[in-house]
Z-matrix of the N, CA and C atoms (Angstrom, degrees):
N
C 1 1.462
C 2 1.573 1 109.79
N 3 1.369 2 116.97 1 -44.60
C 4 1.431 3 117.99 2 179.18
C 5 1.524 4 112.82 3 -62.26
N 6 1.326 5 116.79 4 -33.51
C 7 1.476 6 119.34 5 179.13
C 8 1.519 7 110.31 6 -66.73
N 9 1.339 8 115.82 7 -35.27
C 10 1.441 9 117.41 8 179.55
C 11 1.534 10 111.92 9 -70.72
N 12 1.312 11 117.91 10 -38.66
C 13 1.455 12 123.57 11 173.90
C 14 1.508 13 111.00 12 -60.36
N 15 1.257 14 113.60 13 -50.41
C 16 1.559 15 119.60 14 179.50
C 17 1.548 16 109.05 15 -60.16
N 18 1.306 17 118.70 16 -41.79
C 19 1.492 18 120.85 17 179.56
C 20 1.515 19 109.23 18 -63.03
N 21 1.321 20 116.69 19 -43.58
C 22 1.450 21 122.17 20 -176.78
C 23 1.536 22 108.70 21 -63.81
N 24 1.353 23 117.70 22 -49.48
C 25 1.449 24 121.74 23 -178.40
C 26 1.575 25 108.60 24 -60.71
N 27 1.329 26 116.05 25 -43.58
C 28 1.476 27 118.56 26 179.47
C 29 1.499 28 113.00 27 -60.32
N 30 1.340 29 115.96 28 -39.74
C 31 1.439 30 122.79 29 178.90
C 32 1.520 31 110.71 30 -64.97
N 33 1.331 32 118.83 31 -43.22
C 34 1.480 33 124.21 32 177.67
C 35 1.520 34 109.64 33 -60.52
N 36 1.317 35 117.33 34 -46.81
C 37 1.481 36 122.41 35 -178.79
C 38 1.543 37 109.04 36 -62.66
N 39 1.306 38 116.68 37 -45.43
C 40 1.491 39 121.82 38 -178.48
C 41 1.512 40 108.69 39 -61.98
N 42 1.308 41 118.73 40 -49.79
C 43 1.437 42 121.58 41 -178.36
C 44 1.554 43 112.68 42 -62.75
N 45 1.310 44 116.62 43 -43.20
C 46 1.495 45 119.74 44 -179.26
C 47 1.528 46 110.38 45 -68.13
N 48 1.359 47 118.92 46 -37.59
C 49 1.441 48 121.62 47 176.97
C 50 1.509 49 111.39 48 -66.55
N 51 1.312 50 117.52 49 -42.47
C 52 1.456 51 122.60 50 176.69
C 53 1.520 52 111.28 51 -61.47
N 54 1.314 53 118.02 52 -46.04
C 55 1.418 54 124.36 53 -177.74
C 56 1.549 55 109.13 54 -63.32
N 57 1.291 56 116.45 55 -43.56
C 58 1.439 57 122.51 56 179.30
C 59 1.515 58 111.74 57 -59.28
N 60 1.345 59 116.66 58 -43.84
C 61 1.463 60 122.13 59 177.72
C 62 1.505 61 112.28 60 -65.17
N 63 1.320 62 117.20 61 -38.38
C 64 1.420 63 122.07 62 179.19
C 65 1.494 64 111.04 63 -66.24
N 66 1.368 65 116.88 64 -40.50
C 67 1.444 66 116.22 65 -177.11
C 68 1.487 67 112.94 66 -72.33
N 69 1.325 68 121.46 67 -26.93
C 70 1.433 69 123.74 68 176.92
C 71 1.572 70 110.71 69 -74.91
N 72 1.330 71 115.65 70 -33.86
C 73 1.441 72 118.73 71 -179.64
C 74 1.602 73 108.67 72 -68.44
N 75 1.294 74 117.06 73 127.93
C 76 1.446 75 118.25 74 -179.60
C 77 1.537 76 112.95 75 88.42
N 78 1.315 77 117.84 76 -8.55
C 79 1.472 78 119.92 77 -177.92
C 80 1.583 79 109.30 78 -78.68
N 81 1.278 80 115.46 79 143.92
C 82 1.489 81 120.51 80 177.16
C 83 1.502 82 107.18 81 -111.55
N 84 1.340 83 115.28 82 143.05
C 85 1.433 84 125.29 83 -179.58
C 86 1.506 85 109.35 84 -115.42
N 87 1.331 86 115.65 85 135.34
C 88 1.477 87 120.82 86 -178.36
C 89 1.573 88 108.26 87 -74.74
N 90 1.318 89 114.97 88 139.07
C 91 1.487 90 120.77 89 177.71
C 92 1.534 91 107.06 90 -131.61
N 93 1.303 92 115.87 91 158.40
C 94 1.468 93 120.34 92 175.59
C 95 1.539 94 107.66 93 -129.83
N 96 1.330 95 113.08 94 128.39
C 97 1.480 96 120.67 95 175.30
C 98 1.510 97 110.47 96 -137.50
N 99 1.323 98 117.08 97 128.35
C 100 1.443 99 122.16 98 -179.22
C 101 1.530 100 114.25 99 52.85
N 102 1.346 101 115.19 100 39.34
C 103 1.424 102 121.23 101 176.41
C 104 1.562 103 116.99 102 80.86
N 105 1.320 104 113.92 103 2.20
C 106 1.495 105 119.72 104 -178.55
C 107 1.528 106 109.86 105 -119.82
N 108 1.342 107 116.99 106 151.03
C 109 1.444 108 122.61 107 -179.76
C 110 1.530 109 112.39 108 -104.34
N 111 1.340 110 113.73 109 142.48
C 112 1.415 111 123.31 110 172.21
C 113 1.518 112 109.21 111 -143.46
N 114 1.322 113 117.39 112 -160.69
C 115 1.507 114 120.21 113 -176.50
C 116 1.513 115 110.03 114 -142.00
N 117 1.352 116 115.18 115 144.52
C 118 1.437 117 120.40 116 175.73
C 119 1.526 118 107.86 117 -125.78
N 120 1.328 119 115.28 118 162.83
C 121 1.468 120 119.86 119 175.89
C 122 1.489 121 110.78 120 -88.99
N 123 1.359 122 116.96 121 -176.73
C 124 1.459 123 120.13 122 -175.85
C 125 1.531 124 113.12 123 -73.72
N 126 1.339 125 118.69 124 -7.45
C 127 1.420 126 121.06 125 174.79
C 128 1.520 127 113.21 126 -96.04
N 129 1.331 128 116.06 127 -2.74
C 130 1.521 129 118.80 128 -179.10
C 131 1.451 130 114.43 129 96.19
N 132 1.332 131 118.47 130 -2.45
C 133 1.465 132 119.78 131 179.40
C 134 1.558 133 109.39 132 -77.53
N 135 1.326 134 113.92 133 132.40
C 136 1.477 135 116.87 134 174.35
C 137 1.528 136 112.06 135 -71.86
N 138 1.311 137 116.45 136 120.58
C 139 1.453 138 121.39 137 -177.02
C 140 1.526 139 110.53 138 -99.69
N 141 1.326 140 114.91 139 -36.54
C 142 1.490 141 119.65 140 175.76
C 143 1.533 142 106.57 141 -125.28
N 144 1.295 143 116.60 142 113.73
C 145 1.496 144 122.45 143 -176.67
C 146 1.549 145 108.67 144 -55.20
N 147 1.324 146 117.08 145 144.21
C 148 1.454 147 120.04 146 172.20
C 149 1.458 148 111.22 147 -62.59
N 150 1.365 149 116.00 148 118.52
C 151 1.454 150 123.52 149 -175.73
C 152 1.495 151 113.39 150 -153.13
N 153 1.327 152 117.81 151 -3.40
C 154 1.439 153 122.98 152 -176.20
C 155 1.531 154 111.32 153 -107.93
N 156 1.344 155 117.77 154 138.51
C 157 1.442 156 119.82 155 177.58
C 158 1.500 157 113.59 156 -79.14
N 159 1.295 158 117.01 157 -16.73
C 160 1.484 159 121.30 158 173.74
C 161 1.536 160 108.98 159 -145.11
N 162 1.273 161 119.38 160 147.88
C 163 1.462 162 122.65 161 -178.27
C 164 1.500 163 110.83 162 -161.31
N 165 1.368 164 115.94 163 146.09
C 166 1.429 165 120.78 164 176.65
C 167 1.549 166 106.71 165 -111.40
N 168 1.329 167 114.69 166 175.97
C 169 1.432 168 119.64 167 171.78
C 170 1.492 169 111.64 168 -73.88
N 171 1.342 170 118.84 169 165.54
C 172 1.443 171 121.52 170 -179.42
C 173 1.522 172 108.80 171 -79.15
N 174 1.309 173 116.94 172 143.76
C 175 1.447 174 124.66 173 175.05
C 176 1.505 175 107.23 174 -141.78
N 177 1.300 176 116.72 175 121.32
C 178 1.464 177 123.26 176 -178.25
C 179 1.502 178 111.77 177 53.88
N 180 1.391 179 117.19 178 38.87
C 181 1.444 180 121.78 179 174.26
C 182 1.495 181 116.32 180 84.94
N 183 1.396 182 118.24 181 2.17
C 184 1.407 183 121.27 182 178.38
C 185 1.518 184 110.85 183 -132.99
N 186 1.373 185 116.59 184 153.42
C 187 1.393 186 123.31 185 179.68
C 188 1.510 187 110.46 186 -133.95
N 189 1.313 188 121.23 187 139.26
C 190 1.420 189 122.98 188 176.45
C 191 1.514 190 111.48 189 -81.55
N 192 1.298 191 116.53 190 128.75
C 193 1.460 192 122.94 191 176.34
C 194 1.573 193 106.22 192 -135.68
N 195 1.289 194 115.29 193 123.53
C 196 1.479 195 117.03 194 177.69
C 197 1.530 196 108.46 195 57.07
N 198 1.300 197 118.84 196 -126.06
C 199 1.441 198 125.83 197 -175.28
C 200 1.608 199 111.42 198 -103.59
N 201 1.315 200 112.28 199 26.02
C 202 1.445 201 113.97 200 -178.91
C 203 1.552 202 113.85 201 -151.79
N 204 1.324 203 114.41 202 175.72
C 205 1.476 204 120.54 203 174.83
C 206 1.555 205 107.98 204 -114.80
N 207 1.348 206 115.12 205 134.40
C 208 1.444 207 118.91 206 177.79
C 209 1.555 208 110.10 207 -110.55
N 210 1.313 209 114.44 208 158.89
C 211 1.406 210 119.59 209 171.88
C 212 1.529 211 108.20 210 -92.66
N 213 1.349 212 116.81 211 -171.98
C 214 1.473 213 120.29 212 -175.39
C 215 1.504 214 114.81 213 -76.97
N 216 1.362 215 116.49 214 -0.80
C 217 1.461 216 120.59 215 173.33
C 218 1.533 217 110.64 216 -96.97
N 219 1.368 218 117.52 217 -7.42
C 220 1.450 219 120.39 218 -178.59
C 221 1.543 220 111.67 219 96.58
N 222 1.301 221 118.28 220 -1.05
C 223 1.457 222 120.30 221 -176.08
C 224 1.545 223 108.98 222 -81.30
N 225 1.337 224 117.43 223 132.96
C 226 1.428 225 119.70 224 175.49
C 227 1.503 226 107.67 225 -72.52
N 228 1.295 227 116.63 226 120.10
C 229 1.452 228 123.01 227 -178.36
C 230 1.546 229 116.36 228 -105.28
N 231 1.341 230 112.57 229 -19.47
C 232 1.420 231 119.50 230 178.32
C 233 1.542 232 108.95 231 -143.53
N 234 1.321 233 117.38 232 122.55
C 235 1.467 234 122.68 233 173.84
C 236 1.521 235 106.56 234 -90.94
N 237 1.321 236 115.86 235 130.02
C 238 1.415 237 120.35 236 -173.09
C 239 1.587 238 111.02 237 -103.49
N 240 1.312 239 112.05 238 147.29
C 241 1.474 240 122.32 239 167.20
C 242 1.454 241 106.02 240 -113.21
N 243 1.340 242 118.82 241 134.48
C 244 1.478 243 120.56 242 179.91
C 245 1.496 244 111.50 243 78.45
N 246 1.358 245 113.39 244 -159.22
C 247 1.493 246 121.28 245 -174.51
C 248 1.543 247 109.80 246 -98.37
N 249 1.298 248 112.33 247 141.33
C 250 1.480 249 121.92 248 178.01
C 251 1.486 250 108.85 249 -95.19
N 252 1.333 251 118.88 250 127.56
C 253 1.467 252 123.32 251 -177.01
C 254 1.501 253 114.51 252 -105.50
N 255 1.308 254 117.41 253 0.80
C 256 1.485 255 119.53 254 176.60
C 257 1.458 256 116.14 255 100.65
N 258 1.369 257 116.50 256 154.50
C 259 1.450 258 122.76 257 -179.56
C 260 1.521 259 110.58 258 -93.60
N 261 1.400 260 111.26 259 148.21
C 262 1.416 261 119.27 260 170.36
C 263 1.520 262 106.25 261 -154.21
N 264 1.351 263 113.55 262 124.62
C 265 1.438 264 119.72 263 -178.67
C 266 1.527 265 114.68 264 50.62
N 267 1.319 266 115.95 265 44.51
C 268 1.454 267 122.07 266 174.99
C 269 1.508 268 115.62 267 85.54
N 270 1.294 269 120.79 268 -6.51
C 271 1.441 270 122.04 269 179.69
C 272 1.542 271 109.83 270 -120.21
N 273 1.357 272 114.46 271 147.24
C 274 1.456 273 119.66 272 177.32
C 275 1.522 274 109.94 273 -121.92
N 276 1.342 275 113.22 274 136.54
C 277 1.478 276 117.36 275 173.91
C 278 1.520 277 110.07 276 -78.04
N 279 1.258 278 118.28 277 139.71
C 280 1.467 279 123.16 278 174.62
C 281 1.540 280 107.19 279 -134.46
N 282 1.368 281 114.60 280 140.67
C 283 1.428 282 120.09 281 -175.69
C 284 1.526 283 106.11 282 -122.48
N 285 1.339 284 115.23 283 123.54
C 286 1.473 285 120.79 284 174.25
C 287 1.489 286 107.50 285 -116.51
N 288 1.303 287 118.94 286 110.43
C 289 1.396 288 123.05 287 -171.48
C 290 1.540 289 110.59 288 63.40
N 291 1.335 290 115.53 289 -119.55
C 292 1.493 291 118.10 290 174.31
C 293 1.500 292 111.90 291 -101.50
N 294 1.286 293 116.89 292 4.15
C 295 1.519 294 122.38 293 -177.24
C 296 1.517 295 112.12 294 -90.55
N 297 1.307 296 116.27 295 134.71
C 298 1.493 297 120.39 296 179.79
C 299 1.518 298 109.04 297 -112.85
N 300 1.302 299 116.36 298 134.87
C 301 1.449 300 122.49 299 174.12
C 302 1.538 301 111.14 300 -139.79
N 303 1.333 302 116.50 301 -175.49
C 304 1.467 303 121.44 302 -177.05
C 305 1.581 304 108.96 303 -137.56
N 306 1.301 305 113.14 304 137.46
C 307 1.500 306 118.21 305 176.32
C 308 1.504 307 107.75 306 -119.00
N 309 1.363 308 116.66 307 160.39
C 310 1.407 309 122.54 308 171.91
C 311 1.500 310 110.49 309 -91.83
N 312 1.352 311 118.82 310 -171.88
C 313 1.435 312 123.66 311 -175.45
C 314 1.486 313 113.91 312 -73.57
N 315 1.337 314 118.83 313 -4.27
C 316 1.463 315 121.77 314 177.88
C 317 1.548 316 110.24 315 -112.72
N 318 1.322 317 116.61 316 6.31
C 319 1.454 318 123.33 317 174.88
C 320 1.526 319 115.06 318 88.37
N 321 1.330 320 117.39 319 5.09
C 322 1.440 321 120.45 320 176.77
C 323 1.513 322 112.27 321 -81.65
N 324 1.360 323 114.28 322 136.94
C 325 1.498 324 116.77 323 178.69
C 326 1.465 325 110.56 324 -69.63
N 327 1.322 326 118.44 325 131.07
C 328 1.480 327 121.65 326 172.30
C 329 1.534 328 105.35 327 -104.11
N 330 1.352 329 116.28 328 -16.19
C 331 1.448 330 122.23 329 172.12
C 332 1.467 331 107.69 330 -146.39
N 333 1.338 332 118.26 331 110.90
C 334 1.417 333 123.53 332 -179.73
C 335 1.543 334 113.35 333 -59.01
N 336 1.329 335 118.06 334 144.46
C 337 1.472 336 116.64 335 -179.90
C 338 1.518 337 112.62 336 -59.86
N 339 1.340 338 114.45 337 129.27
C 340 1.462 339 121.62 338 177.88
C 341 1.489 340 110.10 339 -137.23
N 342 1.304 341 117.39 340 171.76
C 343 1.502 342 120.51 341 179.08
C 344 1.454 343 112.39 342 -61.47
């Protein structure tokens, strides 16, 4: 019985350590230099030069900068109207005035803004 418990605990530790390493790999971190934001990788290399006056962290492969969303190469892939509320399970809330809608990862409305 003790061997089974020890094996189970070892497996949980191994899986969680592996998962943690995988999530760090490829992750970009926001940096600020001379009043502008960019992104670096987990080794400290600058991947996206600081060029944005505002920037968020990446969520589901995209980050909000200014009035748009960029991919991990720094390319603006979605130009936004209104306020960006963040991604969850592939959809992002957007608010235009008092109206709320949802877009997908390519910027297409899946639910037009309504009251």
